[in-house]
C-alpha positions as CSV (number, residue, x, y, z in Angstrom):
1,M,14.6,8.2,-4.6
2,S,16.1,5.3,-1.8
3,D,15.3,1.6,-2.8
4,L,12.2,-0.2,-2.0
5,P,12.2,-1.8,1.3
6,V,10.4,-5.7,1.4
7,V,7.0,-5.7,2.7
8,T,4.0,-7.9,2.6
9,G,0.7,-7.1,0.9
10,E,-0.6,-6.7,4.6
11,Q,2.4,-4.6,6.0
12,A,1.4,-2.3,3.0
13,V,-2.1,-2.4,4.0
14,S,-0.6,-1.0,7.7
15,V,1.5,2.0,6.2
16,F,-1.7,3.0,3.8
17,C,-4.1,2.8,6.7
18,K,-2.1,5.5,9.2
19,F,-2.0,7.5,6.3
20,G,-5.7,7.8,6.7
21,F,-6.4,5.0,3.4
22,S,-9.4,2.6,5.3
23,V,-10.5,-1.0,3.6
24,V,-13.6,-0.5,2.2
25,R,-13.6,-4.0,-0.2
26,I,-12.3,-7.2,0.4
27,K,-12.4,-9.5,-3.5
28,G,-10.7,-12.4,-2.5
29,S,-6.9,-11.7,-1.9
30,H,-7.3,-8.1,-3.3
31,H,-8.0,-5.6,-0.6
32,T,-9.4,-2.0,-2.0
33,M,-8.7,1.0,0.1
34,K,-10.2,4.6,-0.3
35,K,-9.4,7.6,1.1
36,P,-12.1,10.5,1.6
37,G,-10.9,13.5,-1.3
38,H,-8.3,11.2,-2.8
39,R,-8.7,10.5,-6.6
40,Y,-7.6,6.8,-6.3
41,N,-8.5,3.9,-4.6
42,L,-6.1,1.2,-3.9
43,V,-6.1,-2.5,-4.8
44,V,-3.1,-4.1,-2.6
45,P,-2.2,-7.8,-3.5
46,V,-2.5,-9.6,0.1
47,H,-1.1,-12.9,-0.4
48,K,0.0,-15.0,2.2
49,G,3.5,-15.2,2.7
50,K,4.7,-13.6,-0.2
51,N,6.3,-10.3,-0.4
52,L,4.9,-7.3,-3.0
53,K,7.1,-7.0,-6.3
54,K,9.3,-3.9,-6.2
55,G,7.0,-2.8,-9.6
56,T,3.4,-3.4,-7.3
57,L,4.6,-1.3,-4.7
58,R,6.1,1.7,-6.6
59,G,2.8,1.9,-8.1
60,L,0.3,2.0,-5.1
61,I,3.1,4.7,-3.0
62,A,2.8,7.0,-6.5
63,A,-1.0,6.4,-6.4
64,A,-1.6,7.2,-3.0
65,G,0.7,10.5,-3.7
66,M,3.2,9.8,-1.3
67,S,7.2,9.6,-1.4
68,V,9.6,6.0,-1.7
69,E,11.1,8.1,2.2
70,T,7.7,8.6,3.9
71,F,6.4,5.0,3.3
72,V,9.5,3.4,4.6
73,A,9.3,5.7,7.9
74,A,6.3,4.6,8.9
75,I,6.5,0.7,8.4
76,D,6.5,-0.5,11.9
């Protein structure tokens, strides 16, 4: 498995949007994302100027059903 990049919550949200997820709710600083036909909702913490922790990002990528390589390739 490749190394995880350092990304902010905003960057993660934009990558997940590319794969069919959309933001359905924002409560505080947490964006809930859903994809039609997908089993899980993704809850992405979006804190201004802060990066996602590696474990959080890895869990979100796994819950989205994609590989780290796929996620890294889609980063702007």
